[in-house]
C-alpha positions as CSV (number, residue, x, y, z in Angstrom):
1,M,88.4,71.5,-174.9
2,N,87.0,68.7,-172.9
3,K,83.3,68.2,-171.9
4,N,83.7,69.9,-168.5
5,S,85.3,73.0,-170.1
6,I,82.5,73.2,-172.6
7,L,80.0,72.9,-169.8
8,A,81.8,75.7,-167.9
9,L,81.6,77.9,-171.0
10,L,77.9,77.2,-171.5
11,L,77.1,77.9,-167.9
12,G,79.2,81.0,-167.9
13,L,77.1,82.3,-170.8
14,G,73.8,80.9,-169.6
15,I,73.8,81.6,-165.8
16,I,71.8,84.8,-166.4
17,I,68.7,82.5,-166.6
18,F,69.0,82.1,-162.8
19,P,71.3,85.0,-161.9
20,E,70.1,85.4,-158.3
21,V,72.1,82.3,-157.1
22,A,75.4,83.9,-158.0
23,L,74.8,86.7,-155.5
24,A,72.7,84.9,-153.0
25,H,73.7,85.2,-149.3
26,I,73.2,81.6,-148.2
27,K,73.7,82.4,-144.5
28,W,70.3,84.0,-144.4
29,F,68.5,80.8,-145.4
30,V,70.4,77.8,-144.0
31,A,72.0,76.6,-140.8
32,F,75.8,76.7,-140.8
33,D,78.8,76.6,-138.5
34,I,81.5,79.2,-139.2
35,S,84.1,77.1,-137.5
36,D,83.7,74.3,-140.0
37,P,86.9,73.5,-141.9
38,P,86.8,75.0,-145.4
39,K,86.9,72.8,-148.5
40,S,90.5,72.2,-149.6
41,L,91.6,74.1,-152.6
42,I,93.3,71.0,-153.9
43,Y,89.8,69.5,-154.2
44,W,88.7,72.3,-156.5
45,I,91.9,72.4,-158.5
46,S,91.6,68.6,-159.1
47,N,88.3,69.3,-161.0
48,T,89.0,70.0,-164.6
49,Y,86.1,72.4,-165.0
50,I,87.9,74.8,-162.7
51,I,90.5,75.4,-165.4
52,G,87.7,76.1,-167.9
53,L,86.0,78.6,-165.6
54,F,89.3,80.3,-164.7
55,I,90.2,80.7,-168.4
56,L,86.8,82.0,-169.2
57,S,86.8,84.5,-166.4
58,V,90.3,85.8,-167.3
59,W,89.3,86.1,-170.9
60,G,86.1,87.9,-169.9
61,V,87.8,90.6,-167.8
62,S,90.4,91.1,-170.5
63,I,87.9,91.7,-173.2
64,A,85.8,93.9,-171.0
65,S,88.8,96.0,-170.2
66,L,89.8,96.4,-173.8
67,V,86.3,97.5,-174.8
68,D,86.0,99.8,-171.8
69,S,89.4,101.4,-172.5
70,Y,88.5,102.0,-176.1
71,W,85.2,103.5,-175.1
72,C,86.9,105.8,-172.6
73,R,89.7,106.9,-175.0
74,K,87.4,107.3,-178.0
75,F,84.5,109.1,-176.4
76,G,85.8,110.3,-173.1
77,K,84.3,110.0,-169.6
78,F,80.7,109.0,-169.7
79,T,79.0,111.7,-167.5
80,Y,75.5,111.9,-168.9
81,I,73.9,110.4,-165.8
82,S,75.9,112.5,-163.3
83,D,75.3,115.6,-165.4
84,F,71.6,114.9,-165.4
85,F,71.6,115.0,-161.6
86,S,74.1,117.8,-161.3
87,S,71.3,120.4,-160.6
88,Y,70.4,118.4,-157.5
89,E,72.4,119.0,-154.4
90,D,74.6,116.0,-153.6
91,V,72.2,113.4,-155.0
92,S,74.5,110.5,-154.0
93,L,74.4,111.6,-150.4
94,N,70.6,112.0,-150.5
95,I,70.2,108.5,-151.9
96,A,72.5,107.2,-149.1
97,R,70.5,109.1,-146.4
98,I,67.1,107.9,-147.7
99,G,68.4,104.3,-148.2
100,T,69.9,104.2,-144.8
101,G,66.8,105.5,-143.1
102,V,64.5,103.0,-144.9
103,F,66.9,100.1,-144.2
104,F,67.1,100.7,-140.5
105,V,63.4,101.2,-140.1
106,G,63.0,97.9,-142.0
107,I,65.2,95.9,-139.7
108,W,63.7,97.6,-136.7
109,L,60.3,96.4,-137.9
110,V,61.7,92.9,-138.4
111,G,63.0,92.9,-134.9
112,G,65.5,90.6,-133.2
113,V,68.4,91.3,-135.6
114,I,71.5,93.6,-135.4
115,L,72.3,94.5,-139.0
116,T,71.2,91.7,-141.3
117,P,68.6,88.9,-141.1
118,E,71.0,86.3,-139.8
119,L,72.7,88.4,-137.1
120,L,70.2,87.6,-134.4
121,T,70.1,89.3,-131.0
122,D,67.9,89.7,-127.9
123,N,69.6,92.9,-126.8
124,E,66.8,95.3,-125.9
125,Y,68.9,98.4,-126.6
126,I,69.6,97.6,-130.3
127,P,66.1,98.7,-131.6
128,F,66.7,102.1,-130.1
129,I,70.0,102.4,-131.8
130,Q,68.4,101.4,-135.1
131,L,65.7,104.1,-134.7
132,L,68.3,106.7,-133.8
133,I,70.2,105.9,-137.0
134,A,67.1,106.2,-139.1
135,I,66.1,109.5,-137.5
136,S,69.6,111.0,-137.7
137,V,69.8,110.7,-141.5
138,L,67.0,113.4,-141.7
139,F,69.6,116.1,-141.1
140,K,73.0,116.4,-142.7
141,K,74.7,117.7,-139.5
142,T,73.5,114.5,-137.6
143,L,74.8,112.1,-140.2
144,V,77.8,111.5,-137.9
145,I,75.4,110.1,-135.4
146,S,74.0,107.7,-138.0
147,G,77.4,106.6,-139.0
148,M,78.6,106.1,-135.5
149,G,75.4,104.2,-134.7
150,I,76.1,101.8,-137.6
151,L,79.7,101.3,-136.3
152,V,78.3,100.6,-132.8
153,L,76.0,97.9,-134.2
154,Y,78.8,96.5,-136.2
155,G,81.0,96.4,-133.1
156,I,78.2,94.6,-131.2
157,A,77.9,92.1,-134.0
158,L,81.7,91.7,-134.2
159,Y,81.8,90.9,-130.5
160,E,78.9,88.3,-130.7
161,Y,79.8,86.7,-134.1
162,G,83.5,87.3,-134.6
163,L,85.7,89.0,-137.2
164,F,85.6,86.3,-139.9
165,H,81.8,86.3,-139.9
166,L,81.5,90.1,-140.0
167,L,83.8,90.5,-143.0
168,D,80.8,89.5,-145.0
169,Y,79.2,92.8,-144.0
170,L,82.1,95.2,-144.5
171,T,79.9,97.2,-146.8
172,L,78.1,98.6,-143.8
173,V,81.4,99.9,-142.4
174,G,81.9,101.7,-145.7
175,L,78.4,103.2,-145.5
176,A,79.0,104.4,-141.9
177,T,82.3,106.0,-142.9
178,Y,80.7,107.6,-145.9
179,L,78.0,109.2,-143.7
180,I,80.4,110.4,-141.1
181,L,82.8,112.0,-143.7
182,S,79.8,113.5,-145.5
183,S,78.6,115.2,-142.3
184,I,81.8,117.2,-141.7
185,K,81.9,120.3,-144.0
186,Y,85.6,120.9,-143.9
187,N,87.4,117.6,-143.8
188,R,90.5,116.7,-145.9
189,F,89.3,113.1,-145.7
190,T,86.0,113.8,-147.4
191,Y,87.7,113.0,-150.8
192,Y,88.0,109.4,-149.7
193,R,84.3,108.8,-148.8
194,F,83.5,107.4,-152.3
195,P,86.6,105.2,-152.6
196,I,85.8,103.7,-149.2
197,L,82.1,103.2,-150.1
198,Y,83.0,101.5,-153.4
199,G,85.9,99.5,-152.0
200,T,84.1,98.0,-149.0
201,L,81.1,96.9,-151.2
202,I,83.4,95.3,-153.8
203,F,85.5,93.5,-151.1
204,A,82.4,92.1,-149.5
205,F,81.2,90.5,-152.7
206,L,84.7,89.2,-153.6
207,W,84.8,87.7,-150.2
208,S,81.3,86.2,-150.6
209,A,82.4,84.6,-153.9
210,I,85.2,82.7,-152.2
211,E,82.7,81.5,-149.6
212,K,81.0,79.4,-152.4
213,L,84.3,77.5,-152.9
214,A,85.3,77.3,-149.2
215,F,82.0,76.2,-147.8
216,P,79.9,74.5,-150.6
217,Q,78.3,72.3,-147.9
218,W,76.4,75.3,-146.7
219,F,74.7,75.5,-150.1
220,Y,73.9,71.8,-150.6
221,P,70.7,71.7,-148.6
222,F,69.3,74.7,-150.3
223,L,70.2,73.4,-153.8
224,E,68.7,70.0,-152.9
225,K,65.4,71.7,-152.0
226,N,65.5,73.8,-155.2
227,P,67.0,71.5,-157.8
228,V,65.7,73.6,-160.7
229,I,68.3,76.3,-159.8
230,T,71.2,74.1,-160.9
231,M,69.8,73.6,-164.4
232,G,70.7,69.9,-164.1
233,F,74.4,70.6,-163.4
234,D,76.4,69.0,-160.6
235,N,76.2,71.0,-157.4
236,D,79.9,71.6,-157.1
237,F,80.2,72.6,-160.7
238,F,77.3,75.0,-160.3
239,L,78.7,76.6,-157.1
240,A,82.1,77.0,-158.7
241,S,80.5,78.7,-161.7
242,A,78.5,81.0,-159.4
243,A,81.7,81.9,-157.5
244,F,83.6,82.9,-160.6
245,I,80.6,84.9,-161.9
246,E,80.3,86.8,-158.7
247,F,84.0,87.4,-158.4
248,T,84.4,88.5,-162.0
249,L,81.4,90.8,-161.9
250,F,82.7,92.7,-158.9
251,F,86.3,92.7,-160.1
252,L,84.9,94.5,-163.2
253,L,83.4,97.1,-160.9
254,L,86.8,97.5,-159.3
255,M,88.7,98.0,-162.6
256,G,86.0,99.7,-164.7
257,K,86.1,103.2,-166.2
258,N,82.9,104.0,-168.1
259,S,81.7,100.4,-167.7
260,V,81.3,100.8,-163.9
261,I,77.8,102.2,-164.7
262,I,76.9,99.1,-166.8
263,F,78.2,96.6,-164.3
264,A,76.6,98.4,-161.3
265,L,73.3,98.2,-163.2
266,L,73.8,94.5,-164.0
267,A,74.7,93.7,-160.4
268,N,71.6,95.5,-159.2
269,I,69.3,93.7,-161.6
270,V,70.8,90.4,-160.5
271,I,70.2,91.2,-156.8
272,I,66.7,92.5,-157.4
273,S,65.8,89.4,-159.4
274,G,67.0,87.4,-156.4
275,N,64.6,89.2,-154.2
276,I,61.7,87.8,-156.3
277,Y,63.0,84.3,-155.7
278,F,64.3,84.5,-152.1
279,G,61.7,86.8,-150.7
280,K,61.5,89.6,-148.1
281,M,64.6,88.7,-146.0
282,D,66.8,88.9,-149.1
283,A,65.3,92.2,-150.1
284,I,65.9,93.7,-146.7
285,G,69.4,92.3,-146.3
286,H,70.5,93.5,-149.7
287,F,68.9,96.9,-149.6
288,P,72.1,98.8,-148.7
289,V,73.9,97.1,-151.6
290,N,71.0,98.2,-153.9
291,F,71.3,101.9,-153.1
292,I,75.1,101.9,-153.1
293,L,75.1,100.3,-156.5
294,L,72.6,103.0,-157.6
295,I,75.1,105.6,-156.3
296,M,77.8,103.9,-158.4
297,M,75.5,104.1,-161.5
298,I,75.1,107.8,-161.0
299,K,78.6,108.7,-159.9
300,G,80.4,106.3,-162.3
301,S,84.1,105.5,-161.9
302,L,86.3,107.5,-159.5
303,P,89.2,109.7,-160.5
304,V,91.4,107.7,-158.2
305,K,93.8,104.8,-158.5
306,I,92.3,101.6,-157.0
307,W,94.5,98.5,-156.8
308,C,96.5,98.9,-160.0
309,F,93.8,100.6,-162.0
310,D,93.8,104.3,-162.8
311,H,90.2,105.1,-163.5
312,S,90.9,108.3,-165.6
313,C,90.5,107.9,-169.3
314,K,94.1,109.0,-169.9
315,H,95.4,105.6,-168.7
316,Y,94.6,102.1,-169.6
317,L,96.1,98.7,-169.0
318,S,97.2,96.2,-171.6
319,T,95.3,92.9,-171.7
320,P,98.2,90.9,-170.1
321,L,98.2,93.4,-167.1
322,V,94.5,93.1,-166.7
323,A,94.7,89.3,-166.7
324,L,97.6,89.4,-164.2
325,S,95.7,91.8,-162.0
326,Y,92.7,89.5,-162.0
327,I,94.8,86.5,-161.1
328,L,96.6,88.5,-158.3
329,T,93.3,89.7,-156.9
330,L,91.9,86.2,-156.8
331,I,95.0,84.9,-155.1
332,I,95.0,87.7,-152.5
333,I,91.3,87.2,-151.6
334,L,91.7,83.4,-151.5
335,S,94.7,83.7,-149.2
336,L,93.0,86.2,-146.9
337,Y,89.9,84.0,-146.7
338,Y,91.7,80.8,-145.9
339,G,94.4,82.5,-143.9
340,I,92.1,84.4,-141.6
341,H,89.9,81.3,-141.1
342,W,92.9,79.3,-140.2
343,L,94.2,81.9,-137.7
344,L,90.8,82.3,-136.0
345,Y,89.5,78.7,-136.1
């Protein structure tokens, strides 16, 4: 193993010292141009440390899957948290309602934004929509209004900023869909509200991970102002490491059985620790992610098949299949990111 590969291993194990960078949303803190050409993948492949990071991440998800499958088969589905809250009526929905209300009151108070700190607007009607969303979560029957309101705001942002930009915030579409489906008592699609909520959040962070490889130039000014974050490593090496950490963490949320609870907790800790470093805007922008991850911690894995993973304890994948699934997921998200950017810009 060469020097760069050893550095990749050390950073992969030691990044938790500054975990917030891996999940930081750089668009909230620096100027950027979405139409910039992304960094060539050939550039990254030509760097030997990428091989080390790739091997480390494949090894990590394989080991995590083996441990998770053993835990699931040996002890069954971990339901202690969900059982604890079982006496409360639909605790997950109540968390989503409270979280949505707090979030939209927060961005209403900030003012001049549509959905997140960097989606700026001078539209005078948007604050009224934000307040309507916050008020509508007070009653279960009006959750459909909250959900539709979020989709209206997403549509406005989509019109003003474009599809590629708004794919960063697909989590909010998942939240809106969850609220709408939860408001309808008899609905055969209600079963899919949690898979949609989980799936959109996971996709958004897989997408965000690729951003660190495609547009490292957006991160350079921030890293130059805060050199302590890189721990003395080269900027490109550090960003590539952060990209693999983020991608691997949320892939583990995609494939996890019992371990979903642990990885959702870990992701929440990482994001909250970032709030301490990046401040109020980061806390407000990531708040929907925080309460959705809290729902995932309580709810745990879903009794559905996502991608090629069956989350029931009766099924498990061999290590080669887990590794192959990780590689395929990485290729698909990379292809979508670069392909959509090429088509639009």
